[in-house]
C-alpha positions in Angstrom: 135.7 113.4 36.1 132.2 111.9 35.5 131.9 110.0 32.2 129.2 111.3 29.7 126.2 109.0 29.3 125.9 107.3 25.9 122.9 108.4 23.8 121.1 106.8 20.8 123.0 109.3 18.6 126.4 107.8 19.7 125.0 104.4 18.8 123.8 105.6 15.5 127.1 107.2 14.6 129.1 104.1 15.6 127.0 101.9 13.2 126.4 104.5 10.6 122.7 104.3 10.9 119.9 106.8 11.7 118.9 107.6 15.3 115.4 106.7 14.4 116.4 103.1 13.6 118.2 102.9 17.0 115.1 104.2 18.8 112.8 101.7 16.9 115.3 98.8 17.8 114.8 99.6 21.6 111.0 99.7 21.1 111.1 96.1 19.3 109.7 97.7 16.2 109.0 95.2 13.3 110.6 97.8 11.0 114.1 96.8 12.3 115.2 93.4 11.3 116.7 91.0 13.8 120.3 91.2 12.6 120.3 95.0 12.8 118.6 95.0 16.2 121.2 92.7 17.5 124.0 94.8 16.3 122.4 97.9 17.9 121.9 96.1 21.3 125.5 94.8 21.2 126.9 98.2 20.6 124.6 99.7 23.2 125.9 97.2 25.9 129.5 97.9 24.8 128.9 101.7 25.4 127.0 101.1 28.7 123.9 102.7 27.2 121.0 103.2 29.6 117.3 103.8 28.5 116.1 107.2 29.8 113.0 105.7 31.5 111.9 109.1 32.9 111.7 110.7 29.4 110.0 107.6 28.1 107.4 107.8 31.0 106.7 111.3 30.3 106.1 110.6 26.5 103.8 107.6 27.3 102.2 108.9 30.4 102.9 105.8 32.3 105.9 104.3 34.1 105.1 100.6 34.2 105.6 100.6 37.9 103.2 99.5 40.7 103.7 100.8 44.3 103.2 98.4 47.2 102.4 100.0 50.6 103.0 97.4 53.3 102.5 98.0 57.1 105.4 95.7 57.9 108.0 93.4 56.3 109.0 91.2 59.2 106.0 88.7 59.2 105.7 85.5 57.2 102.2 86.6 56.2 103.3 89.9 54.6 106.3 88.1 53.0 103.9 85.5 51.5 101.5 88.3 50.2 104.5 89.9 48.5 105.6 86.7 47.0 102.0 86.4 45.5 102.1 89.9 44.1 105.7 89.3 42.6 104.6 86.1 41.0 101.8 87.7 39.0 103.5 91.0 38.3 106.8 89.2 37.1 104.7 87.8 34.2 104.1 91.5 32.9 106.3 94.3 32.0 105.6 96.1 35.2 108.2 96.7 38.1 107.4 96.9 41.7 108.4 99.6 44.3 107.9 98.3 47.8 107.6 100.6 50.7 106.6 99.8 54.4 105.2 102.0 57.1 106.6 100.2 60.2 103.1 100.5 61.5 103.2 104.3 61.4 100.3 106.1 59.8 102.4 109.2 59.4 105.2 107.3 57.5 102.4 105.5 55.4 101.1 109.0 54.3 104.7 110.0 53.4 105.2 106.7 51.4 102.0 107.2 49.5 103.1 110.8 48.6 106.4 109.5 47.4 104.9 106.9 45.2 102.4 109.4 43.7 105.3 111.7 42.8 107.2 108.6 41.3 104.1 108.4 39.0 103.2 104.8 39.8 100.5 103.4 37.6 98.7 101.7 40.4 98.9 100.9 44.2 98.4 97.7 46.3 98.1 98.7 50.0 97.7 97.4 53.6 97.0 100.0 56.3 99.2 100.7 59.3 98.0 100.3 63.0 97.2 104.1 63.3 96.4 105.2 59.8 93.7 108.0 60.6 91.8 107.8 57.3 92.1 107.2 53.6 92.6 111.0 52.5 96.2 110.2 51.4 94.9 107.9 48.7 92.7 110.6 47.2 95.6 111.9 45.1 95.6 108.6 43.3 91.8 108.3 42.9 91.5 111.8 41.5 94.0 110.9 38.8 92.1 107.5 38.2 95.1 105.6 39.3 93.7 102.3 40.7 94.2 101.3 44.4 93.7 97.8 45.7 93.6 97.3 49.5 94.3 94.0 51.1 94.2 92.5 54.8 93.9 95.8 56.7 91.3 97.8 54.9 88.5 100.2 55.6 85.6 98.0 54.9 83.1 100.8 54.4 85.2 102.7 51.9 85.1 102.4 48.2 87.6 100.6 45.9 88.7 97.0 45.7 89.5 95.0 48.8 91.0 91.6 49.2 90.3 90.0 52.6 89.3 86.9 54.5 86.1 86.6 56.7 87.9 87.7 59.9 84.6 87.4 61.9 84.2 83.7 61.0 87.9 83.0 61.6 87.7 84.6 65.1 84.5 82.6 65.7 86.1 79.2 64.5 89.1 79.8 66.7 87.2 80.5 69.8 84.5 77.8 69.1 87.4 75.3 68.8 88.7 76.2 72.2 85.2 75.9 73.7 84.9 72.4 72.2 88.2 71.5 73.9 86.5 72.3 77.3 87.7 75.9 77.7 85.4 78.3 79.5 87.7 81.1 80.5 89.1 82.3 77.1 91.4 85.3 76.9 91.9 87.1 73.6 95.3 88.9 72.8 94.8 91.3 69.9 96.1 94.2 67.9 94.6 97.7 67.5 90.7 97.3 67.5 90.7 100.4 65.2 91.8 98.1 62.4 89.2 95.9 60.6 91.1 92.6 61.0 91.3 92.8 64.7 88.0 94.2 65.5 86.2 91.5 63.3 88.2 88.7 64.9 87.3 90.2 68.3 83.6 90.2 67.3 84.0 86.6 66.1 85.5 85.7 69.5 82.6 87.3 71.4 79.9 85.8 69.1 81.4 82.2 69.9 81.3 82.9 73.6 77.6 84.0 73.3 76.7 80.9 71.3 77.8 78.9 74.1 76.3 81.0 76.8 79.7 82.1 78.1 79.8 85.7 79.4 82.5 88.0 77.8 84.7 89.4 80.4 86.7 92.7 79.8 89.6 91.5 81.8 90.2 88.6 79.4 90.7 91.1 76.4 94.3 92.3 76.0 95.1 94.9 73.3 98.7 95.4 72.4 101.1 95.9 69.5 101.6 92.2 68.9 105.4 92.7 69.0 107.6 90.4 71.3 107.7 92.7 74.4 103.9 93.2 74.1 103.3 89.4 73.9 105.6 88.8 76.9 103.5 91.3 78.9 100.4 89.8 77.8 101.5 86.3 78.9 102.6 87.5 82.3 99.2 89.3 82.8 97.3 86.2 81.9 99.4 84.1 84.4 98.5 86.5 87.1 94.7 86.4 86.4 92.6 84.8 89.2 91.2 82.5 88.0 93.8 82.0 85.1 92.2 81.6 81.6 92.1 78.1 80.4 92.1 79.2 76.7 93.9 81.8 74.7 93.1 83.1 71.1 95.9 85.3 69.8 95.6 87.5 66.7 98.9 86.4 65.2 101.2 83.3 65.2 104.4 85.1 66.3 102.7 86.6 69.5 101.0 83.3 70.2 104.5 81.5 70.1 106.0 84.1 72.4 103.0 83.7 74.7 103.4 79.9 74.7 107.2 80.2 75.5 106.6 82.8 78.3 103.9 80.7 79.9 106.0 77.6 79.8 108.9 79.4 81.4 106.6 80.3 84.3 105.7 76.6 84.7 102.3 76.7 83.0 101.6 73.8 80.7 100.2 74.0 77.2 97.6 72.9 76.5 96.8 71.2 80.0 96.6 74.4 81.9 95.8 76.8 78.9 95.0 75.9 75.3 96.3 78.3 72.6 95.1 79.2 69.1 97.0 81.6 66.8 96.4 83.2 63.4 98.1 83.2 60.0 99.7 79.7 59.8 103.2 81.1 59.9 106.2 78.7 59.9 106.9 79.5 63.5 103.8 77.5 64.4 105.4 74.2 63.5 108.6 75.1 65.4 107.3 76.1 68.7 106.5 73.3 71.2 103.8 72.2 71.3 102.9 73.0 67.6 100.5 75.8 67.3 96.9 75.5 66.2 96.1 78.5 64.0 93.9 79.9 61.2 95.3 79.5 57.8 95.4 82.9 56.1 96.4 82.3 52.5 99.0 85.1 52.0 100.1 84.1 48.6 96.7 83.9 47.3 95.9 87.3 48.7 98.8 88.8 46.9 98.0 87.1 43.6 94.3 88.2 43.7 95.3 91.7 44.6 97.9 92.0 41.8 95.4 90.5 39.3 92.7 92.9 40.3 95.0 95.8 39.8 96.2 94.6 36.4 92.5 94.2 35.3 92.1 98.0 36.0 95.3 98.9 34.3 94.1 97.0 31.2 90.8 98.7 31.3 88.9 95.4 32.0 87.4 96.9 35.2 86.2 100.3 36.3 88.7 102.1 38.8 85.6 103.3 40.7 84.1 99.9 41.3 83.5 98.9 44.9 84.4 95.2 45.1 85.2 93.1 48.2 86.8 89.7 47.4 86.7 87.4 50.4 89.2 84.5 50.3 88.7 81.2 52.2 90.5 80.5 55.5 90.4 77.5 57.7 91.3 76.2 61.2 94.3 74.1 61.4 94.4 72.0 64.7 97.6 71.1 66.2 98.8 70.1 69.7 98.6 73.5 71.4 94.9 73.5 71.6 94.1 69.7 72.1 93.2 70.1 75.7 90.5 67.6 75.8 92.6 64.8 74.6 95.2 65.4 77.3 92.7 65.6 80.0 91.1 62.3 78.9 94.4 60.7 78.7 95.1 61.7 82.4 91.8 60.3 83.8 
């Protein structure tokens, strides 16, 4: 038989005090002295009393919860963003509900609806590969519930966005390969419907143009950036005639898979093809040779997104404000792209 939940009335009866005093103790009211409050909490603990957060939320019109919509949880970058969010939120009285879409726009829409009905006070979100539009966030906006987007965003939409300059990052990565003597540079990227990948691609093309290198469609490979997709991309690159001598990959995991696959096919890195990745994930210092990459400060992204949301919840910013915050990124050069050095040593 299911045991009945203890109530504030049970605690009050046990201590021979009023239910109002018990309620004030749980609310940290100054009207209840420390000794009485300790007795109340001790008895509540013995009885297994649990606060009815749902009823409390209805009374206060807030739940002290923040929803986080992530497009995946299996990347170092997204984990670092989450660490940044948690670091900031842990200093407050808010809790976090984490959902992830698994790169499915349909699941993202369902997750957004679920968080809305859980009455979260705010949302921090990064869009899935195939999210069609932002209509599923209107339910929050209509209720003046703040939404902060990060990383994958709709740059022409309203609201707060926390990103890096992906165009510059793509330019810097490609420019570095050109400076290493590469003239046939392939680019393996995710869906060009998402801002992060289209901007990196545009930066890649701009760097080619700046050096009078013609962009060739055959050197653009669009995929899911999953392991199987990266293996297929590497095999396709190896078959190209002539084979590219440089490769810019839109994330580090896929870059590492490409390097490993190319090496298994007898292709030398960076002598035959120099490689630059993106994100500065831990895998970059495990793969051989170590991976050159763009440092994308995930923890900082999470911290800034969380602080922006808290500012809105505190009433220190307008929920309708359009505000894009661009964080700094930088190229980290490691052995995978130092082709010029190897060639000079061989002369």
